[in-house]
C-alpha positions in Angstrom: -0.5 17.4 9.0 -1.7 14.5 11.1 -3.1 11.2 10.2 -3.8 7.8 11.1 -1.6 5.1 9.0 -1.8 1.4 8.3 -0.1 -0.5 11.1 -2.2 -3.2 12.4 -4.2 -4.6 14.5 -3.3 -1.0 16.0 -3.2 1.9 13.7 -0.7 4.6 14.9 -0.7 8.5 14.5 1.8 10.0 11.9 2.5 13.6 11.2 4.7 15.9 9.3 5.3 19.8 9.6 4.5 22.1 6.7 5.0 26.2 6.5 1.7 27.7 5.2 1.7 31.5 4.4 -0.2 33.5 6.6 -3.9 33.4 5.5 -3.5 30.7 3.3 -5.5 27.4 3.8 -3.9 23.9 4.1 -3.7 22.2 1.1 -3.6 18.5 -0.2 -0.4 17.0 0.1 1.3 13.9 -0.7 3.6 11.4 1.5 5.6 8.1 1.0 2.8 5.2 2.2 5.5 2.7 2.3 6.8 4.0 5.7 3.3 3.8 7.1 2.1 0.6 5.9 -0.2 2.0 3.7 1.6 1.5 0.1 4.3 -0.9 -1.3 7.8 0.5 -2.2 7.1 0.3 -5.9 3.9 2.8 -5.8 4.2 4.6 -2.4 2.5 7.7 -3.1 -0.6 8.5 -1.0 -2.6 11.8 -0.2 -3.1 13.7 2.6 -6.5 15.8 2.4 -7.3 18.2 5.2 -10.7 17.6 6.8 -10.3 19.5 10.3 -7.9 22.5 11.5 -7.3 23.7 15.0 -5.1 25.8 16.9 -1.8 23.8 18.4 -2.0 23.9 22.1 1.6 23.0 22.5 3.2 25.5 20.6 0.8 28.2 20.5 0.9 31.3 18.1 -0.1 31.0 14.8 0.7 27.2 14.8 -2.0 25.0 13.7 -3.2 21.2 13.6 -4.3 20.0 10.6 -6.3 16.7 10.7 -6.4 14.8 7.7 -7.8 11.7 5.9 -5.7 9.5 3.5 -6.8 9.1 0.1 -5.2 7.1 -2.9 -3.7 9.2 -5.9 -6.8 9.1 -7.7 -8.5 10.9 -4.6 -10.9 7.8 -3.5 -10.5 7.1 0.2 -7.4 4.8 1.2 -8.3 1.1 2.3 -7.0 2.6 5.8 -9.5 5.6 5.7 -12.3 4.7 8.0 -13.3 8.3 8.1 -15.1 8.1 4.6 -17.2 5.1 5.6 -17.9 6.9 8.8 -18.9 10.1 6.9 -21.1 7.9 4.6 -23.0 6.7 7.5 -23.3 10.1 9.2 -24.8 11.5 5.9 -27.1 8.7 5.5 -28.6 9.1 9.0 -28.4 12.8 9.2 -32.0 13.2 10.1 -31.4 11.3 13.5 -29.8 12.5 16.4 -26.5 10.6 17.7 -26.3 9.1 21.2 -22.8 8.1 22.2 -20.4 8.5 24.9 -16.5 8.6 24.9 -14.8 8.1 28.1 -11.0 8.3 29.0 -9.3 7.0 32.1 -6.0 7.9 33.1 -3.6 6.4 36.0 -0.8 8.7 37.7 2.2 7.0 39.0 4.5 8.0 41.6 7.8 6.2 42.5 6.7 3.4 40.4 3.4 2.6 41.6 -0.2 4.3 41.3 -0.3 8.1 42.8 -1.9 7.6 46.3 -1.1 3.9 47.0 0.7 2.6 49.8 4.3 1.6 49.7 3.4 -1.7 50.2 0.0 -3.6 49.5 -2.9 -2.2 48.4 -5.0 0.8 49.2 -8.3 0.7 51.1 -11.4 -0.6 49.1 -12.7 1.8 46.5 -14.8 4.5 47.8 -12.9 8.2 48.3 -11.4 7.3 44.9 -12.2 6.0 41.6 
């Protein structure tokens, strides 16, 4: 079970493992929100509601990753649950086609410097690399 927790300004990912019988779907599960900045210690119960399941690419086999949204114990969206608000917008504008892009950039390092850079100074101007 994987969810986004309540650390600010940048939330982090949290997870915990559950063994589920073969053929059974992931169910709603609880967690202690006081350890994730999502609840006070005096009232720390939070709910994980599965919303997406996919094979685990690291462990393989029958292992699954279960992405969850966080809810309060009355099953309303937790204040940190931005997915609930995004889902509402998606449903409201379902007759339209979204236009967006996602880009990720990575830098590989070797011997403490970007891969391919000389030992001292900087590489040639950008062109054969991005």
